Short mmCIF file of the C-alpha atoms (twelve columns), coordinates in Angstrom:
data_MODEL
# 
_entry.id   MODEL 
# 
loop_
_atom_site.group_PDB 
_atom_site.id 
_atom_site.type_symbol 
_atom_site.label_atom_id 
_atom_site.label_alt_id 
_atom_site.label_comp_id 
_atom_site.label_asym_id 
_atom_site.label_seq_id 
_atom_site.Cartn_x 
_atom_site.Cartn_y 
_atom_site.Cartn_z 
_atom_site.pdbx_PDB_model_num 
ATOM 1   C CA . MET A 1   -11.995 -5.221  35.549 1 
ATOM 2   C CA . HIS A 2   -11.089 -8.630  36.963 1 
ATOM 3   C CA . SER A 3   -14.047 -10.422 38.547 1 
ATOM 4   C CA . PHE A 4   -13.665 -11.852 42.037 1 
ATOM 5   C CA . LYS A 5   -14.387 -15.550 42.506 1 
ATOM 6   C CA . SER A 6   -15.040 -17.591 45.612 1 
ATOM 7   C CA . LEU A 7   -12.534 -20.307 46.474 1 
ATOM 8   C CA . VAL A 8   -15.099 -23.013 47.276 1 
ATOM 9   C CA . PRO A 9   -17.107 -23.351 44.044 1 
ATOM 10  C CA . LEU A 10  -14.015 -23.025 41.878 1 
ATOM 11  C CA . ASN A 11  -12.191 -26.177 42.913 1 
ATOM 12  C CA . SER A 12  -13.112 -28.027 46.087 1 
ATOM 13  C CA . LYS A 13  -13.256 -31.588 47.375 1 
ATOM 14  C CA . GLU A 14  -16.890 -31.087 48.354 1 
ATOM 15  C CA . LYS A 15  -17.648 -30.781 44.651 1 
ATOM 16  C CA . ASP A 16  -15.024 -33.377 43.704 1 
ATOM 17  C CA . GLY A 17  -12.732 -30.621 42.455 1 
ATOM 18  C CA . ARG A 18  -14.290 -30.931 39.013 1 
ATOM 19  C CA . VAL A 19  -16.740 -28.045 38.837 1 
ATOM 20  C CA . SER A 20  -14.483 -26.524 36.246 1 
ATOM 21  C CA . PRO A 21  -11.174 -28.420 36.387 1 
ATOM 22  C CA . ASP A 22  -9.725  -26.742 33.295 1 
ATOM 23  C CA . LYS A 23  -10.746 -23.257 34.406 1 
ATOM 24  C CA . SER A 24  -8.726  -23.112 37.599 1 
ATOM 25  C CA . PRO A 25  -6.553  -19.985 37.925 1 
ATOM 26  C CA . VAL A 26  -3.784  -22.303 39.135 1 
ATOM 27  C CA . PHE A 27  -1.769  -23.940 36.361 1 
ATOM 28  C CA . ILE A 28  1.066   -26.472 36.272 1 
ATOM 29  C CA . ASP A 29  4.353   -24.824 35.348 1 
ATOM 30  C CA . TYR A 30  6.769   -27.726 35.846 1 
ATOM 31  C CA . LEU A 31  6.402   -31.474 36.329 1 
ATOM 32  C CA . THR A 32  8.767   -34.368 36.992 1 
ATOM 33  C CA . LEU A 33  7.602   -37.984 37.228 1 
ATOM 34  C CA . LEU A 34  9.554   -40.992 38.490 1 
ATOM 35  C CA . ILE A 35  8.466   -44.124 36.590 1 
ATOM 36  C CA . SER A 36  9.802   -47.385 38.076 1 
ATOM 37  C CA . ASN A 37  9.932   -51.077 37.102 1 
ATOM 38  C CA . ILE A 38  10.559  -50.500 33.378 1 
ATOM 39  C CA . ASN A 39  12.816  -53.208 31.968 1 
ATOM 40  C CA . ASP A 40  12.208  -52.778 28.247 1 
ATOM 41  C CA . HIS A 41  13.114  -49.106 27.999 1 
ATOM 42  C CA . ALA A 42  13.084  -48.986 24.165 1 
ATOM 43  C CA . THR A 43  9.462   -50.135 23.933 1 
ATOM 44  C CA . TYR A 44  8.431   -47.785 26.719 1 
ATOM 45  C CA . LEU A 45  10.130  -44.856 24.980 1 
ATOM 46  C CA . MET A 46  8.167   -45.582 21.808 1 
ATOM 47  C CA . TRP A 47  4.924   -45.766 23.814 1 
ATOM 48  C CA . VAL A 48  5.632   -42.452 25.562 1 
ATOM 49  C CA . ASN A 49  6.603   -40.809 22.287 1 
ATOM 50  C CA . ASN A 50  3.343   -41.836 20.600 1 
ATOM 51  C CA . HIS A 51  1.337   -40.203 23.380 1 
ATOM 52  C CA . LEU A 52  3.497   -37.083 23.431 1 
ATOM 53  C CA . LYS A 53  2.824   -36.557 19.729 1 
ATOM 54  C CA . SER A 54  -0.902  -36.300 20.500 1 
ATOM 55  C CA . PHE A 55  -0.223  -32.927 22.091 1 
ATOM 56  C CA . GLY A 56  2.531   -31.706 19.809 1 
ATOM 57  C CA . LEU A 57  5.648   -32.976 21.585 1 
ATOM 58  C CA . THR A 58  8.187   -35.620 20.648 1 
ATOM 59  C CA . ILE A 59  11.301  -37.280 22.051 1 
ATOM 60  C CA . SER A 60  14.215  -35.809 20.151 1 
ATOM 61  C CA . LYS A 61  17.330  -37.676 19.064 1 
ATOM 62  C CA . ARG A 62  19.334  -34.933 20.751 1 
ATOM 63  C CA . ARG A 63  20.881  -35.944 24.049 1 
ATOM 64  C CA . ALA A 64  20.092  -34.155 27.292 1 
ATOM 65  C CA . ALA A 65  22.348  -33.799 30.328 1 
ATOM 66  C CA . ILE A 66  22.693  -37.176 32.042 1 
ATOM 67  C CA . PRO A 67  22.394  -37.028 35.858 1 
ATOM 68  C CA . ILE A 68  24.315  -39.337 38.166 1 
ATOM 69  C CA . GLY A 69  22.807  -42.818 38.212 1 
ATOM 70  C CA . TYR A 70  21.243  -42.582 34.744 1 
ATOM 71  C CA . ASP A 71  22.542  -43.959 31.467 1 
ATOM 72  C CA . ILE A 72  20.632  -42.246 28.637 1 
ATOM 73  C CA . ALA A 73  18.807  -38.960 28.370 1 
ATOM 74  C CA . TYR A 74  16.930  -37.329 25.498 1 
ATOM 75  C CA . GLN A 75  15.371  -33.917 25.070 1 
ATOM 76  C CA . ILE A 76  11.638  -33.517 24.587 1 
ATOM 77  C CA . CYS A 77  10.804  -30.825 22.041 1 
ATOM 78  C CA . THR A 78  7.879   -29.637 19.937 1 
ATOM 79  C CA . VAL A 79  7.118   -31.609 16.782 1 
ATOM 80  C CA . SER A 80  7.447   -28.444 14.709 1 
ATOM 81  C CA . ASP A 81  10.831  -27.319 16.093 1 
ATOM 82  C CA . GLU A 82  13.486  -29.550 17.640 1 
ATOM 83  C CA . ASN A 83  15.244  -26.469 19.032 1 
ATOM 84  C CA . ASP A 84  12.233  -25.690 21.207 1 
ATOM 85  C CA . VAL A 85  13.076  -27.847 24.223 1 
ATOM 86  C CA . CYS A 86  10.088  -28.584 26.465 1 
ATOM 87  C CA . GLY A 87  11.491  -31.253 28.759 1 
ATOM 88  C CA . SER A 88  13.540  -34.427 28.891 1 
ATOM 89  C CA . ILE A 89  13.329  -38.156 29.575 1 
ATOM 90  C CA . LYS A 90  16.119  -40.133 31.256 1 
ATOM 91  C CA . TYR A 91  16.582  -43.835 31.932 1 
ATOM 92  C CA . SER A 92  18.604  -45.795 34.490 1 
ATOM 93  C CA . VAL A 93  19.472  -49.367 33.505 1 
ATOM 94  C CA . LYS A 94  20.511  -50.286 37.048 1 
ATOM 95  C CA . LEU A 95  17.357  -48.935 38.671 1 
ATOM 96  C CA . SER A 96  15.021  -49.809 35.738 1 
ATOM 97  C CA . ARG A 97  13.299  -46.434 35.914 1 
ATOM 98  C CA . PHE A 98  12.594  -43.287 33.923 1 
ATOM 99  C CA . LEU A 99  12.770  -39.661 34.992 1 
ATOM 100 C CA . PHE A 100 10.197  -37.793 32.893 1 
ATOM 101 C CA . GLU A 101 10.319  -33.990 32.950 1 
ATOM 102 C CA . LEU A 102 8.141   -31.275 31.413 1 
ATOM 103 C CA . THR A 103 9.206   -27.632 31.654 1 
ATOM 104 C CA . GLY A 104 6.757   -24.726 31.701 1 
ATOM 105 C CA . ARG A 105 6.519   -24.785 27.898 1 
ATOM 106 C CA . GLY A 106 5.921   -28.521 27.865 1 
ATOM 107 C CA . CYS A 107 3.195   -28.142 30.487 1 
ATOM 108 C CA . SER A 108 1.534   -25.444 28.359 1 
ATOM 109 C CA . MET A 109 1.470   -27.838 25.402 1 
ATOM 110 C CA . ALA A 110 -0.037  -30.591 27.564 1 
ATOM 111 C CA . GLU A 111 -2.633  -28.183 28.935 1 
ATOM 112 C CA . LYS A 112 -3.542  -26.701 25.560 1 
ATOM 113 C CA . TYR A 113 -3.890  -29.884 23.519 1 
ATOM 114 C CA . ASP A 114 -4.614  -32.613 26.072 1 
ATOM 115 C CA . SER A 115 -5.721  -30.963 29.370 1 
ATOM 116 C CA . PHE A 116 -3.182  -33.283 31.051 1 
ATOM 117 C CA . THR A 117 -5.453  -36.254 30.317 1 
ATOM 118 C CA . TRP A 118 -2.609  -38.625 29.428 1 
ATOM 119 C CA . ILE A 119 -0.420  -37.331 32.273 1 
ATOM 120 C CA . ARG A 120 -3.238  -38.064 34.721 1 
ATOM 121 C CA . SER A 121 -3.647  -41.571 33.318 1 
ATOM 122 C CA . ILE A 122 -0.024  -42.539 33.987 1 
ATOM 123 C CA . VAL A 123 0.358   -40.661 37.284 1 
ATOM 124 C CA . PHE A 124 -2.275  -42.847 38.950 1 
ATOM 125 C CA . GLN A 125 -0.413  -46.020 38.016 1 
ATOM 126 C CA . ASN A 126 1.262   -47.787 40.952 1 
ATOM 127 C CA . ASN A 127 4.777   -47.529 39.530 1 
ATOM 128 C CA . VAL A 128 4.647   -43.735 39.042 1 
ATOM 129 C CA . LYS A 129 5.463   -41.028 41.601 1 
ATOM 130 C CA . ILE A 130 5.385   -37.256 41.265 1 
ATOM 131 C CA . LYS A 131 8.945   -36.143 41.955 1 
ATOM 132 C CA . ARG A 132 8.311   -32.409 41.553 1 
ATOM 133 C CA . ILE A 133 5.431   -30.172 40.551 1 
ATOM 134 C CA . ASP A 134 5.228   -26.378 40.325 1 
ATOM 135 C CA . LEU A 135 1.816   -24.734 40.659 1 
ATOM 136 C CA . ALA A 136 1.522   -21.097 39.580 1 
ATOM 137 C CA . VAL A 137 -0.932  -18.200 39.513 1 
ATOM 138 C CA . ASP A 138 -0.648  -14.932 37.572 1 
ATOM 139 C CA . ASP A 139 -1.960  -11.682 39.023 1 
ATOM 140 C CA . TYR A 140 -2.274  -8.613  36.785 1 
ATOM 141 C CA . THR A 141 -4.405  -6.502  39.140 1 
ATOM 142 C CA . GLY A 142 -1.684  -5.173  41.413 1 
ATOM 143 C CA . LEU A 143 -3.455  -6.547  44.502 1 
ATOM 144 C CA . PHE A 144 -0.711  -9.088  45.181 1 
ATOM 145 C CA . LYS A 145 2.625   -7.316  45.569 1 
ATOM 146 C CA . ILE A 146 6.101   -8.181  46.788 1 
ATOM 147 C CA . GLU A 147 5.566   -5.836  49.746 1 
ATOM 148 C CA . LYS A 148 2.598   -7.969  50.797 1 
ATOM 149 C CA . VAL A 149 4.792   -11.062 50.763 1 
ATOM 150 C CA . ASP A 150 7.395   -9.330  52.946 1 
ATOM 151 C CA . ARG A 151 4.758   -8.208  55.450 1 
ATOM 152 C CA . ALA A 152 3.139   -11.642 55.567 1 
ATOM 153 C CA . HIS A 153 6.463   -13.316 56.296 1 
ATOM 154 C CA . SER A 154 7.484   -10.808 58.974 1 
ATOM 155 C CA . ARG A 155 4.089   -11.165 60.721 1 
ATOM 156 C CA . GLY A 156 4.342   -14.947 60.823 1 
ATOM 157 C CA . ASN A 157 1.640   -15.624 58.226 1 
ATOM 158 C CA . CYS A 158 3.931   -18.108 56.469 1 
ATOM 159 C CA . ASN A 159 4.802   -20.068 59.608 1 
ATOM 160 C CA . SER A 160 4.229   -23.806 59.781 1 
ATOM 161 C CA . ILE A 161 1.710   -25.445 62.114 1 
ATOM 162 C CA . THR A 162 4.454   -25.778 64.723 1 
ATOM 163 C CA . GLY A 163 5.078   -22.028 64.546 1 
ATOM 164 C CA . ARG A 164 8.438   -22.324 62.822 1 
ATOM 165 C CA . ARG A 165 9.157   -19.480 60.415 1 
ATOM 166 C CA . PRO A 166 10.445  -20.604 57.002 1 
ATOM 167 C CA . MET A 167 13.549  -19.011 55.585 1 
ATOM 168 C CA . LYS A 168 13.084  -16.156 53.104 1 
ATOM 169 C CA . ARG A 169 15.531  -15.160 50.394 1 
ATOM 170 C CA . ASN A 170 15.365  -11.850 48.545 1 
ATOM 171 C CA . VAL A 171 16.688  -11.559 44.977 1 
ATOM 172 C CA . GLY A 172 16.681  -8.696  42.449 1 
ATOM 173 C CA . ASN A 173 15.791  -5.029  42.731 1 
ATOM 174 C CA . LYS A 174 12.835  -2.706  42.147 1 
ATOM 175 C CA . LYS A 175 14.008  -1.671  38.686 1 
ATOM 176 C CA . GLN A 176 14.691  -5.082  37.139 1 
ATOM 177 C CA . GLY A 177 12.193  -7.051  39.214 1 
ATOM 178 C CA . ARG A 178 12.232  -8.571  42.683 1 
ATOM 179 C CA . THR A 179 11.886  -12.224 43.647 1 
ATOM 180 C CA . ARG A 180 11.028  -13.717 47.013 1 
ATOM 181 C CA . TYR A 181 11.726  -17.345 47.944 1 
ATOM 182 C CA . ILE A 182 9.955   -18.699 51.019 1 
ATOM 183 C CA . GLY A 183 11.188  -22.063 52.217 1 
ATOM 184 C CA . GLY A 184 14.452  -23.849 51.529 1 
ATOM 185 C CA . PRO A 185 15.363  -25.194 48.059 1 
ATOM 186 C CA . THR A 186 15.335  -28.794 49.339 1 
ATOM 187 C CA . ALA A 187 12.165  -28.422 51.428 1 
ATOM 188 C CA . TYR A 188 8.918   -30.203 50.581 1 
ATOM 189 C CA . LYS A 189 7.381   -26.895 49.508 1 
ATOM 190 C CA . GLN A 190 8.901   -23.596 48.450 1 
ATOM 191 C CA . ALA A 191 7.091   -20.452 47.334 1 
ATOM 192 C CA . CYS A 192 8.595   -18.285 44.605 1 
ATOM 193 C CA . ILE A 193 6.934   -14.917 43.992 1 
ATOM 194 C CA . TYR A 194 8.418   -12.595 41.384 1 
ATOM 195 C CA . GLU A 195 7.631   -9.423  39.445 1 
ATOM 196 C CA . LYS A 196 7.381   -10.929 35.985 1 
ATOM 197 C CA . ALA A 197 6.387   -7.674  34.268 1 
ATOM 198 C CA . LYS A 198 9.597   -5.952  35.339 1 
ATOM 199 C CA . GLN A 199 11.709  -8.964  34.455 1 
ATOM 200 C CA . LEU A 200 10.222  -8.898  30.939 1 
ATOM 201 C CA . GLY A 201 10.563  -5.110  30.645 1 
ATOM 202 C CA . ILE A 202 6.806   -4.462  30.531 1 
ATOM 203 C CA . ASN A 203 5.629   -0.942  31.385 1 
ATOM 204 C CA . HIS A 204 2.216   -1.101  29.726 1 
ATOM 205 C CA . GLU A 205 -0.481  -0.068  32.196 1 
ATOM 206 C CA . GLU A 206 -2.537  -3.237  31.694 1 
ATOM 207 C CA . PHE A 207 0.311   -5.594  32.619 1 
ATOM 208 C CA . ILE A 208 2.737   -3.451  34.610 1 
ATOM 209 C CA . ASP A 209 1.668   -5.066  37.898 1 
ATOM 210 C CA . TRP A 210 2.065   -8.640  36.630 1 
ATOM 211 C CA . VAL A 211 3.258   -10.851 39.494 1 
ATOM 212 C CA . ARG A 212 3.595   -14.606 39.268 1 
ATOM 213 C CA . ALA A 213 3.333   -16.731 42.404 1 
ATOM 214 C CA . GLU A 214 4.576   -20.315 42.339 1 
ATOM 215 C CA . VAL A 215 4.622   -23.132 44.861 1 
ATOM 216 C CA . ARG A 216 7.221   -25.788 44.149 1 
ATOM 217 C CA . PHE A 217 6.527   -29.183 45.721 1 
ATOM 218 C CA . ASN A 218 9.478   -31.586 45.954 1 
ATOM 219 C CA . SER A 219 9.089   -35.218 46.952 1 
ATOM 220 C CA . ASN A 220 11.630  -36.548 49.417 1 
ATOM 221 C CA . SER A 221 12.166  -39.561 51.693 1 
ATOM 222 C CA . ARG A 222 9.710   -38.193 54.242 1 
ATOM 223 C CA . ASP A 223 7.087   -36.337 52.202 1 
ATOM 224 C CA . LEU A 224 5.429   -37.682 49.064 1 
ATOM 225 C CA . ILE A 225 3.424   -35.491 46.685 1 
ATOM 226 C CA . PRO A 226 -0.195  -36.743 46.588 1 
ATOM 227 C CA . LYS A 227 -1.314  -37.774 43.122 1 
ATOM 228 C CA . GLU A 228 -4.640  -35.978 43.567 1 
ATOM 229 C CA . ILE A 229 -2.739  -32.679 43.298 1 
ATOM 230 C CA . LEU A 230 -3.386  -32.802 39.533 1 
ATOM 231 C CA . ASP A 231 -7.147  -32.633 40.172 1 
ATOM 232 C CA . TYR A 232 -7.055  -30.234 43.131 1 
ATOM 233 C CA . LYS A 233 -4.466  -27.701 41.985 1 
ATOM 234 C CA . THR A 234 -6.199  -24.733 43.632 1 
ATOM 235 C CA . ASP A 235 -6.569  -26.520 46.972 1 
ATOM 236 C CA . TYR A 236 -2.910  -27.531 47.168 1 
ATOM 237 C CA . PHE A 237 -1.636  -24.146 46.023 1 
ATOM 238 C CA . PHE A 238 -3.831  -22.402 48.609 1 
ATOM 239 C CA . SER A 239 -3.010  -24.780 51.451 1 
ATOM 240 C CA . ALA A 240 0.756   -24.325 51.000 1 
ATOM 241 C CA . TYR A 241 0.567   -20.846 52.574 1 
ATOM 242 C CA . PRO A 242 -3.137  -20.112 53.299 1 
ATOM 243 C CA . LYS A 243 -2.717  -16.729 54.987 1 
ATOM 244 C CA . LEU A 244 -0.419  -15.512 52.226 1 
ATOM 245 C CA . PHE A 245 -2.388  -16.798 49.237 1 
ATOM 246 C CA . HIS A 246 -5.987  -16.387 50.418 1 
ATOM 247 C CA . SER A 247 -6.648  -13.061 48.678 1 
ATOM 248 C CA . LEU A 248 -4.697  -14.117 45.570 1 
ATOM 249 C CA . VAL A 249 -6.687  -17.318 45.051 1 
ATOM 250 C CA . ASN A 250 -9.990  -15.550 45.719 1 
ATOM 251 C CA . SER A 251 -9.327  -12.813 43.152 1 
ATOM 252 C CA . ALA A 252 -7.329  -14.766 40.545 1 
ATOM 253 C CA . LYS A 253 -8.807  -15.273 37.111 1 
ATOM 254 C CA . TYR A 254 -8.338  -18.161 34.705 1 
ATOM 255 C CA . TYR A 255 -6.118  -17.423 31.696 1 
ATOM 256 C CA . PRO A 256 -5.680  -20.084 28.995 1 
ATOM 257 C CA . PRO A 257 -2.169  -21.182 27.991 1 
ATOM 258 C CA . VAL A 258 -2.460  -19.397 24.634 1 
ATOM 259 C CA . PHE A 259 -2.904  -16.095 26.510 1 
ATOM 260 C CA . ARG A 260 -0.018  -16.691 28.932 1 
ATOM 261 C CA . GLU A 261 2.469   -17.924 26.341 1 
ATOM 262 C CA . SER A 262 1.502   -15.300 23.727 1 
ATOM 263 C CA . LEU A 263 1.883   -12.518 26.285 1 
ATOM 264 C CA . GLU A 264 5.382   -13.672 27.184 1 
ATOM 265 C CA . TYR A 265 6.321   -14.095 23.529 1 
ATOM 266 C CA . ALA A 266 5.026   -10.586 22.699 1 
ATOM 267 C CA . ALA A 267 7.113   -9.149  25.542 1 
ATOM 268 C CA . ASN A 268 10.260  -10.955 24.356 1 
ATOM 269 C CA . LEU A 269 9.625   -9.897  20.751 1 
ATOM 270 C CA . GLY A 270 9.098   -6.288  21.819 1 
ATOM 271 C CA . ARG A 271 12.285  -6.268  23.864 1 
ATOM 272 C CA . SER A 272 14.313  -7.658  20.954 1 
ATOM 273 C CA . ALA A 273 12.759  -5.084  18.632 1 
ATOM 274 C CA . MET A 274 13.588  -2.347  21.147 1 
ATOM 275 C CA . TYR A 275 17.294  -3.199  21.116 1 
ATOM 276 C CA . SER A 276 17.258  -3.516  17.326 1 
ATOM 277 C CA . ARG A 277 15.595  -0.097  17.010 1 
ATOM 278 C CA . HIS A 278 18.081  1.453   19.422 1 
ATOM 279 C CA . GLN A 279 21.168  -0.012  17.739 1 
ATOM 280 C CA . TYR A 280 20.167  0.083   14.071 1 
ATOM 281 C CA . GLY A 281 17.251  2.518   13.920 1 
ATOM 282 C CA . ARG A 282 19.202  5.341   12.292 1 
ATOM 283 C CA . ILE A 283 20.731  3.002   9.719  1 
ATOM 284 C CA . ASN A 284 17.304  1.590   8.904  1 
ATOM 285 C CA . GLN A 285 15.856  5.069   8.550  1 
ATOM 286 C CA . ALA A 286 18.658  6.063   6.196  1 
ATOM 287 C CA . LEU A 287 17.897  3.008   4.079  1 
ATOM 288 C CA . VAL A 288 14.181  3.894   4.022  1 
ATOM 289 C CA . ASN A 289 15.064  7.418   2.834  1 
ATOM 290 C CA . VAL A 290 17.054  6.016   -0.066 1 
ATOM 291 C CA . VAL A 291 15.006  3.042   -1.313 1 
ATOM 292 C CA . GLY A 292 11.577  3.566   0.266  1 
ATOM 293 C CA . GLU A 293 9.708   1.669   2.972  1 
ATOM 294 C CA . LYS A 294 8.625   -1.384  0.974  1 
ATOM 295 C CA . GLU A 295 12.053  -2.051  -0.513 1 
ATOM 296 C CA . ALA A 296 13.766  -1.387  2.829  1 
ATOM 297 C CA . ILE A 297 11.529  -3.967  4.547  1 
ATOM 298 C CA . LYS A 298 12.486  -6.548  1.913  1 
ATOM 299 C CA . LEU A 299 16.169  -5.809  2.442  1 
ATOM 300 C CA . LEU A 300 16.039  -5.849  6.261  1 
ATOM 301 C CA . THR A 301 13.907  -8.936  6.786  1 
ATOM 302 C CA . ARG A 302 14.274  -12.600 5.890  1 
ATOM 303 C CA . PRO A 303 12.251  -15.771 6.496  1 
ATOM 304 C CA . GLY A 304 13.263  -18.389 9.007  1 
ATOM 305 C CA . LYS A 305 12.878  -19.325 12.654 1 
ATOM 306 C CA . SER A 306 14.666  -17.409 15.354 1 
ATOM 307 C CA . LYS A 307 16.404  -19.591 17.957 1 
ATOM 308 C CA . LYS A 308 16.189  -16.679 20.368 1 
ATOM 309 C CA . LEU A 309 12.466  -16.069 19.864 1 
ATOM 310 C CA . LYS A 310 11.131  -19.588 20.227 1 
ATOM 311 C CA . ARG A 311 7.367   -19.796 19.908 1 
ATOM 312 C CA . LEU A 312 5.041   -22.650 20.703 1 
ATOM 313 C CA . PRO A 313 2.995   -23.807 17.690 1 
ATOM 314 C CA . PHE A 314 -0.307  -22.472 19.042 1 
ATOM 315 C CA . ILE A 315 1.025   -18.890 19.201 1 
ATOM 316 C CA . GLN A 316 -0.409  -17.076 16.191 1 
ATOM 317 C CA . ASP A 317 0.511   -13.644 14.807 1 
ATOM 318 C CA . GLU A 318 -3.176  -12.737 14.477 1 
ATOM 319 C CA . TYR A 319 -3.813  -13.451 18.163 1 
ATOM 320 C CA . ILE A 320 -0.832  -11.362 19.264 1 
ATOM 321 C CA . LYS A 321 -1.922  -8.510  17.015 1 
ATOM 322 C CA . GLU A 322 -5.436  -8.636  18.477 1 
ATOM 323 C CA . LYS A 323 -4.476  -8.956  22.152 1 
ATOM 324 C CA . PHE A 324 -1.013  -7.478  22.583 1 
ATOM 325 C CA . SER A 325 -0.303  -5.019  19.755 1 
ATOM 326 C CA . GLU A 326 -0.300  -2.023  22.136 1 
ATOM 327 C CA . LEU A 327 2.024   -3.850  24.524 1 
ATOM 328 C CA . LEU A 328 4.377   -4.762  21.667 1 
ATOM 329 C CA . ILE A 329 4.545   -1.164  20.411 1 
ATOM 330 C CA . ASP A 330 4.979   0.159   23.944 1 
ATOM 331 C CA . ILE A 331 7.984   -2.080  24.661 1 
ATOM 332 C CA . THR A 332 9.560   -1.485  21.225 1 
ATOM 333 C CA . THR A 333 9.511   2.294   21.637 1 
ATOM 334 C CA . GLN A 334 11.079  2.254   25.109 1 
ATOM 335 C CA . LYS A 335 14.688  3.164   25.709 1 
ATOM 336 C CA . PRO A 336 16.898  0.229   26.754 1 
ATOM 337 C CA . SER A 337 17.806  0.321   30.440 1 
ATOM 338 C CA . LYS A 338 21.474  0.761   31.189 1 
# 
């Protein structure tokens, strides 16, 4: 059973938002910083790279896509695997500024190993602005459903203070997973609620109702993202759409990054194993019949890292076996959807 928690003692300004700052059910899933007034970009890159290495990331020599107005761009990846891209850093010579980006995987690394301590330290510098930040909450209880989002929007529970109803976009279907976007893609805030269990092919009873709700804040010429959002994640997530998210925030439970990332990895591994079993299961069984199980396993497996099944360094086989073995078996033994 998931225990219900009150909003106020969890993360509030009355208690300085620090009652349990690392135990908030709201986590950062994407972050972009704009760092201005940097003339010596080479020295600054070295400084950033040294701090990134403290939580398992590094600036790769591999180039990233260069946006208009920027001159150089490098990928940020894990120290253990340069193919595991977790963000990017870009520099504009003309504007003397960096665009620093961490994806969901990069944010998980920062949360796991550093609790965003270094990120906080640079965000509160005068030359740094938060360009974009995504705040997310996972619900496994089935209390927060897509139907609830549709009803809330139709009843005006997502309206702004002026009474204006934000646009809503529906994507997907009931079988493969539905997504709801509330607010425009260029608006200051946009909610994205999607059925993550269905998108990952999860039918296990414990996670079948998994829904992820995100609020994406985008800085623009009129609205700036307050820097205190890093300390008051729950407050800002809740205040984006209070009537929609009230029950979700009250009932949400904290899950550490190792749980979230391992769960997603187990689902991806199970889905890959499912297709392998469906396509080559009979061949594998024939091989087992001829040479035996142990010899067949030696012939069918090989060491190495899969580019398709990227795993963050803190994801351990023992943890997956302990927490998600039933889920893994359940997905593997399913029939692939047509």
